[in-house]
N, C-alpha and C positions, 0 to 999 in steps of 0.2 A: 490521700496525697495528705492528712492529716498525721496517717504514722510513718509519712516519708520524713514530715519535720521532727517528728517526735523522737525518731533514731539520729537524727544531725546533734541531735541536741544531747543525747544521751552522751554521743561521741563526744562532742564539745567538750559538755561538763568532766566526763572522766578525764579526758588529755588535760582539761586544764586542773583539774585534781591532781593530776602527776606532776605537771611542770612544775605547781605550786610547790608540791613536795621538795622534788629536785632540784629546782633554782636554776636550771637551765633546760636546753630545749635540744632535743638530738635531732640533727638533720645532716643531710649527706649531698656533695655536689661531684657531678661526675661527668666523665666524658665519654662517647663510647663509637664505635663502628660497626656497620652491621652488612652481610651480604645478605643480595635481596632476589627471591627469584620467584620471577611476578607472571602471573598466571590472567590471560585477560579471558572474559566473557562475553560473546557478543553475538546479534541475531541480527544481522542488516547487511547489504549488498551492496553500497555503496555511501559515501561522505555525503553531508548537502552539497547541491551544486557541481560536483567532482563527478566525470563519468565515468561509469564502470558495468561492467557486465557480470561480474560476480553475482552466482546465483546467490550465496549467503555465507559471512563470514561467521565461524562461529567461537575460535577460540584463537588463543595465542600464546606464544611463550616469549621470555627474556629476563634480563639479569640486570643488577645495577649496585649501589651503594647508596647507603644512607648514614652519614657522619652527624652528631649533633652533639648539645649538653643535656645536663639534667641537674633535677633540684627537687629533693623530695625532705618530709617531715615528718617523724614519727606521732603519729595519735597513740599508738599501742605499741606494747611489745609486740605484737605480730602483727598492726596494721600500720601502712604510711602511707600519706598520700602523695603525689608527684608530681611535678611539670616539666616535660621533656621538650625540646627544640630542637629541628636539625632541617636537614637538605636531604631528600630521597630520590633516586633515578627508579621512576617505573614505567619503564619501556619496554615493549613485546611487539613480535613481529608475529600478524595475524595472515596464514595462509589457507590458500582453496583449490579445490582442482575439480573440473568439469570434463566429462566427456560430450565428446562432439562428431560430428560428422564432417570432414573438412572434402570440398571437392577438390580433388587432383588427377589436371587432366583431362576434365569431366567424369572421372570417379570418384562414385564415395568412399571417402576412406577414414578408418576409423583414428579419432587423434583425440587431444585432451589441452585444455587450455589450462594455464596455472596463475591465479591472482595469488597478488602479494602486497600487504600494508605493513608498511613498517612504521610504526609509531614511535617518535622519539620525545619520551613527556620527564619530567622533575618537577618538584615542587619542594615547596620553604611548608615545614608539618609543623603543628604544636598539637602535644599529645599531652593533655588531663588524665590522669589514673589515681592508679591506688594496684598496692602487693599486701599480698598478706601469702604469711609465713606458714608452711604446711610442715616443714620440721625449722631448727636452727639454721638452716640452710638455704634449703628449699622453700621458694617465693611462687605464687600462682598471681601473675601480674594481668592487669587487665586497664586499657584504656580508651578513650575517645580519640580519632585522628582525626585534625582539621586541616587538611592541604590548601594551600595556594600554589596554582597551576604558572610555574617559572616557564616549561619549555613545553610546547606541545606543536611538534610539528610533525609529518607524517613524508613518506615516499610512498607511489604504489604505482606497479605496472600489471599489464598483462603480457603472457606469453606463450605461444605456441610451444609445448614440450614433447608433443607427440602427434605426428612424425617428427622424428629428432633432423631429418636432412631436406626435408620438402616442406611449403608450406608458408602462406606470409599474408599479412592482413591486408583488406582494402581501406583509402582513406575515405574520407567523405564524401568524395566525389564520385565513388565508385570503382575509382583506378587502384592498381596493384600500389602498396606504399613499400614494397621491398621490406619490407621490417616484418622480424617475427615476434617485434614487440609495440604493443599501443596503449592511450590512456596512463601514458607515462609523466606522472605530477608531483613535485616536491614543493611545498609549501606548509605554511600555518594551516592547522585542522580549524576547519569551519566551525561556527557555531560552537566553542568547545564551553564548556562549563570551567567557571574559574576555582570555584570553591567545592574541593572535595571533601565529604564527611564518612568516616567510617569505623569500623572499632579495631580496637589487639586485642589478641588473649596468648596468653602463652607462659611459659617456663623460667628461672634462672636460677642459678647458684652462686652462693656469697664465698670464694676463696680468699677468707683472711692474709694480707701478706705482711704484718706484723704483730707481736704478741699482746698491743693495743685494741688492736682491731680497727684501726683509723682506715688504713688503707686495704680496699680489696678490687681482686680482680674477680669479674662476674662474668662468666658465659650465661647467654641466655638465647632462647628462640622461639618465636613469636608469629603466629599467623594474622595476618591484617585483613580485613574485609571490608570493601567499599560500598556504600549504598548509596552513592551518586553516578550518574552516568557521564561518560566523558564528552561526551556531542549531547546537546538538548534535545530532551524527547526521542534518544537511541538507545536499544540494548548494548550498552558496548561498557564494561565497568574494568578497572583495574585492581584485582586482588594480590598479595605476595605473602610468600613466606620468608621470613628473614632472620636471619643466626650471625651472633658476633661476639661482639666483647666491650666490657663497660670497665673504666678505670674509676672507683668509687674512693672519696675523701670522705667518713665522717667524722664530726665533729666535738663530739664526745666519746671519750675510752671507756672502752666495755668495761662494767664492774660486774661482778659474778656473783651478785646476789637479787634476790627475789622481793619488790616492794605491793603489798597488798593494800591498796588505799581504800579510806572508809569512806562508803560511799555519803553521798551528802544527798539523802532522801528528801528532805524538805525540799532542798531547790528544785530536784528532780519534779517532785509533787507541784511544786508553784507553777511550773513551766507547762506542765500536761493540765493542769485548771485553767490557763491562759490559754492553752490552743482548746479548750470543750468551749471554752467562753468567746472563741472565736468561729470554733464548727469549720466546716470546711466550706467554707469561702474561696472563691476563685475571684475576689473584688478586691482582694487586699494587694495593693498597689503602692511601692515605693516610688516617687518622683512624679512627674506629670507629663502628658504627651497629648498631642491630637490627632481629632480620627474626621474624616472626611465623611459625608450623608451617605456614599454609599457604604465605607467600612461600617458606619453605624447601623447601616438597614442591616447588611449582612447579619452580624454578632447577633440583632434582633431577634431575626428570621433562626438562626442557627445554621444556614445555609450560603454557602458562595459558591461561584463559576467564576470561569474566563475561557474565554473560546480564541485559537488563533489558526489562521490560515496559512499556508502555503501553497506552490504552484507547483505542477505535477504533467514531467513530461517524459514518455517513454522511462516510466518508471524510476525518472529522478527527483528530486525534491530541488524547491528553489523557494529560500524563504524572503528574498524579495518579491513580494507578489505584483504583477501588474498584467492585465490582461490586454492582448493586442488581438483585434480582432482583422484578419487580413483577407482582402479579396484575390481572387484569381480565375483566369482563362480557365475555362474546363469544356471537356466532353465528358458527358456520361452517359455509359451502355448498361441498362439494365435490362435482365433478361423476365420474359416473359413465362409465367407457372399457369401451364396448360390444365388447371386441373380447378376445379368448383368443387366445392366442399357440402354439405347438408346434415341439416342435422339429425336425430338417430328416428328413422322409421318414418321419415318426411323425404316428400317429393319439391317443397316448395322452394325455390331460389331465397337462401337468409337475406336480410334485411341488410347485410354489411358490405353486399355486393350493389353496384350503384345501375340501376334501371329506370331506363326513359320511357315517353309516351313517343309516340311516332311525330308530333307536331316536337318536342323537345329536343331531339337529334336533329333537326335543323340547323341550330344553334351550334349545333357541337364541332368544333375545328380541333385540329391537333394538338396545337399550343393548350388548348383546354384539356383535352386527354391526357397531355403528358406531364404537367404540371403534378408538384408534389413531390410525396416522400416514393420508396418502392410499394411501401403497400397500398398508398393512395391508384397509382399505375395499377397495380394487381387486380384493386376493386373495380376498377373500367374496364376487365379484359373482355367481357362480352360486346363491350361497346367500341372496344380498339379491336378485335375480330370485325365486329360487323361492319365498320367503317372500313377495314382495310378487303373484307370481301365486297364492299361495293366497290373499290377501286381497280378489283383485280377480278374482272368478270368471270373468269376462265377459270379460276381457284376450286378447289371441293374440300370440304372439310369433312371427317370421321367426328361423330359424337359416342361416344365409348360409356355408356351408365353402367355404373358398377355400384356393389354393395359391401356390407363389414363381414355377412355369412354369419353374424354372429346372434344371438338371442332375437329379437323379434325380426330380425332381418338375415336369421337364418335360409339359406334358400329362397329369398324374396327375389326372384328374377323381374319378377313385375313391378316391383319397387324401382330396381335399377332400370327397367324402361320408359316409366315416369318420370324418373331423373333426367336423362337422355333427350327424352320429350318437352320437356319443362325447359330446356337449353335452348334444342330448335325451336320451338314456339316464340322463343323469342328474338330469333335471327329470320322468321319468316312476319311475323306478326308488327315487328316492333321496324326491323331493318328493311325487311320486303326483298329478304333473300330466296329468290326460286326455291322448292323444296326439291327439285332433281340435283342442287348442289351438296345437297346434306345426306349422306349416310348414316344411319342407325345403326348402334350395335348396343346389346345388353347381357350380361353376365354376373357372377356372384364377387368373388374378388378382384380385383384388378392384376394383369401380368405383373407387375411389378409391386406387390401389396408389401404394407408395411407389416409390421409383429403384429402380429392377431392377438396373440397374446398380451399385451398392453394397452390400456384405456387410451393411451395417444395414439397409439398405430388404429386402434379401432375406428377411431376418427378420421384419422387420415384414410381411412380404406373406405368412407361412405363418402363419394364422390363420380364428378364424370369428368372424363377426359378428353380434350380436343387435340385434333392434327390434321393435318393439311398436306396437299399434294404441292401447295407452291409453298416457297421457304418465305416468302415475304409474310405473311398470313401469321406468323408466329414469331418471324426475328426480333429480335430484341431492340428496345425503346433508345432509340439514340438523341439525345438533347445535349444541343451547347447552349452552354451556360455561362453562370458565374460560380464560382464556390467558394465559401467561407472556410476559412477554418481559424483556431483559436490558439493561441500562444500564450500560455501553458495549454495544455489536450485537458487538463480536471484540475478543479481544486479540491485541496485537501483539507479536513476541520482537525483541530486537534481540540477537544473540550474535556475540561476541568473540572471535576464538581467534590465538594466538599458540603458532606449535609451530616449533622449529627442524626436525622432520622435516615431511615429507607425512604429513597428517592420513589416516589410514585407517578409522575410523568414529565417529561422534556420535549423542548422544541427549539429545531434550531432553522431561523426565518432567513431567507434571503431576498431581498429585496430592491427594486430599481426604478427610480421615478416615482416615490412614494407606492407602490404597486411589490406586492410576493410574488417571485419567478416562480421560485419551489420550495421546500421547506423539508425538513427531515422530522419524524417525531415518533414517540415511542411511552414505551410504560416501563416503568423500574429502572435498570439499571443505563445506561448510557453507551455505547462502544467507545472505544478508545479512538478510533479512527473513522471520518465518515465524506466518504471521497463524491463529488460531485462533479459527473461526467457533462461536460459543456456541448459534448457533438449532438444532443438535442435540446438544447436551449439557444443556440447562436444566433438563429435569425432572429429571434425575439428580443437580443440585446441592444440597448442603445447606447451612444458613447457617455450616458451618464454612469455617475461611481457605483458600484456594488456595495450595499449597504450588507450585515449579516451580524446578528447577536441571537444569545441563548436564553431561554426560558425554563426554569426547574421547578417543581413544586414536592413538596415530600410530603407522608402520610398524616404529619401532625397540621398539614393544610398550611404551610412557610412557603411563601414563593420568592424566587428572587431572578431577576432577568439582568444580563449584564449590559454595559454600556454599548453604543451600536457602533462598532467598527466598519471600514468601508476600503476599497482598493480602485484604483480608477481603471476606466476603460476607453482604448481609442482604436477606431477604426481606419486602417489603412485601405483605399481604395485602388482600385485600377490605375484609376485620373490621377489621385496623387502622385502615384509611382512614375506613370507616364512623366507628370508634371516636371518633378524633381529628378526624372533620369536613376530612377533608384532600382537595383536587381530585381528580377522578375522571373515567373515561370509559370509554364501552363501546367495543369495537374489535371491527367484524364483518369477516370475510373471505370473498370470492366469489371462485369461478377461474370460468374459462370452458376448455374445450378444443376438441379435433375442429375444427379450421381445415383449409379444404383446402390442397393441396402447392402452396407458394411462395402462399398467397391470403390477403388481408388480410378478407376477403370474411367475413361474418358468415352461421351457418345461419340455420335457423326454430328451429332449439333454442336456439342463443345466443341468437338476436333474443329467446324468450319468457325466460332466465334473465336480461337486460339490464331487460326491463322489472318483473322481481321485484325486481333489484336497486334501480334506481330509484325506486320505491316505500315502500325501507326509507331511503332519505336523506333527513335533515331540515334544517332551512334553516340548522340552526346545525353540521352535519356537515363533518368535514374529510375531503375523498374523496384517495385517493392510485392512479391505475391506474397499472400497469406492465408492460408485454411481454416477455416473455422467446421462448426459442425452445432447442431441441438445443444441442448441441458440434458439429453438424456443419455444414460449407460454409462459406462466407466471411461473416469476423467482420462486417464492416462492413453488409454485406448483411444480416444477420440481426437489426442493430441496428436496420437502416431499416425492417425487415417487423414485429419487434415493435413499434417505436412506430407507424407505421401501425395496426396490429391494436389499440393501446391508443388513438390517437386514435377511430378507428370506433368504440369501445365510449363513449367519453365523449360521444359525439354523441348514439347512443344514448341514453346514460342522463341526457343534457341538462343537465349541472351545468357551468357556465361556470368555475365557481371551481376545478374539479378540476384538482390538480396531476398532469399525463401525462408519460411516461418510455417509454422501449424501452429496456431494455437487453441484450437479444438473450442471447449464450452467454456474457456474463460474469460469471454467477453462476450455478454447479451449483446446481436446484432437485431433481433425482431424478437415479437412478444411470441414467448414458448409456449404458450396457452392455446395457442392458436395453432391449426394445421400446418396452414398457409407460412404464419412466422417460423415454422418449424424447419420447412423446406427451404423457405429462404434463409434459415441460419445455416442450413448445410451448402455451402458454397465456399468458391476461392474469390478471392478479389485481389485485384490488379490494380496498380498505381503508378503510373506511368506523369514521372515530372521532368520537363524538359524546358531548358532555360531560355530567357526571352530579352533579346535586347532592344531596348527602347533608341 
């Protein structure tokens, strides 16, 4: 910093000495006009709050003009400082295409969606800079570019471009919109950044127009790079290459002589001694200002931070954060995974399965067994089967014991038998099921075994399989209940941290009613984005505001905590919707599991479930079919496999209006560390929304 001050002082003294001898100051006035070739670089899919299905915009191009005025002062014969002010058009059109499969008359046809985002942008610019003479006429020019946005509009649309003659979008109600264009918007860019900061570097050539060299025509080319995003927290910036002409007037006629000024060494030394006395101090402040306690804390600690939250629904962000939890009537159908998994080389039923005594089962009822999450149901699988066997006395079951056929379990059929006996004993001794109704079998690997070369596959093969001659024994659990849905679906936090030293630890706390709901924490650097999926927390939320704040500690022991922020929460109940006659809908969920390994084909059991779902869909229902996989394997392969399964179910249901998608492993449905979590993750989920009029 001291060297920088010293350089400025030397330049000042040299120009002061030069001007004192010449008696006047050479300055230049100019008017200029440039043609802009604009280059936009981007990495986003949609603007804040604006629906758009584009996977990603990456670049765009455009053109415009930038006229203005300039003023410069020569510090030396080869160096001048200047200031320019003008108007600049930095518009560009961003485009992207996406290959898709389009259903035409029930047949999957290769297609293409085109996405257009046409940004109309202009700004007033102030450009402080300098020019360095390379030769007598060639100059290297550099400047800081400070812009203030004037025009900040956009136009966007999505269009079906292939096939060219058929295909239209569906509207929000699942009806044919009879249009090949959707998500068409024209308005001001949301969350735009008004101040644009960048730099410009280029070359110019002075062409004198008279013998005194007081008038010049100056061709120039310059590249401009922007450090500022066009939209807050978005990767979207506008750069340009500008070429044009300036017409300049110089106040001092050219004199062909060279003056070498006598260096004022004593004056320079005096300034250098003064700088040494000051030292590398950052406390030299001209003028006065006030800082609050929080800013003083940040300065003292050498660390500061802030965190911003937005709502996210279907990948679209909304900066106006307001959480609504809505209650819906719902039918939920959960399939029963008829596998019991065992620990390595063990025949003891793991503790995560809910086992009871003879006395305890007397108090068990369907509502008690059927409550809770999908895995809560699964861990009651032995009691659900036991109760159903009691209710259907003619039903029989087959228990097949298996092993992983590797390590200590290699060829160990005796272990497979012991596992089958452990399950059979529970039915006989606790649920009083007649042994004649239970057939036991045992073998090494299961018939449909998982990949035995992977640890997760080995764990999945250590199991007992239960089948029955009666559908009702293993039929899915159907519960008529209420469903809570959050809008937005998740909360996205954007933490920003500045520290003079490396971050040691951080924690983002989320609280309600003075109790911590959840947190994100870690060591070293903090991620740029933290997403809080509300699905797993919605049942525990009240109507009180949700508070959040960020705590940071660096390796020097400095700590900083942001001020607590919050956002409101509202519960919209079925009762409230009835009383106010608000629009409502019934939301039903159905799931299918137990697909063969790497197969999209449906078993007879899943075909029967598909028929059940088909009969529950009404003409005005909106159907969303989503395929999932576990988190293992190639991501793109899993996405395609999940999509094929979803498409096959769509064909079985026969609803051509259904929205079908496969998202593979991109969303964790269940804990993939557990074998049952992986099996339940390999699912196709059907959501049926049917309007209700009160």
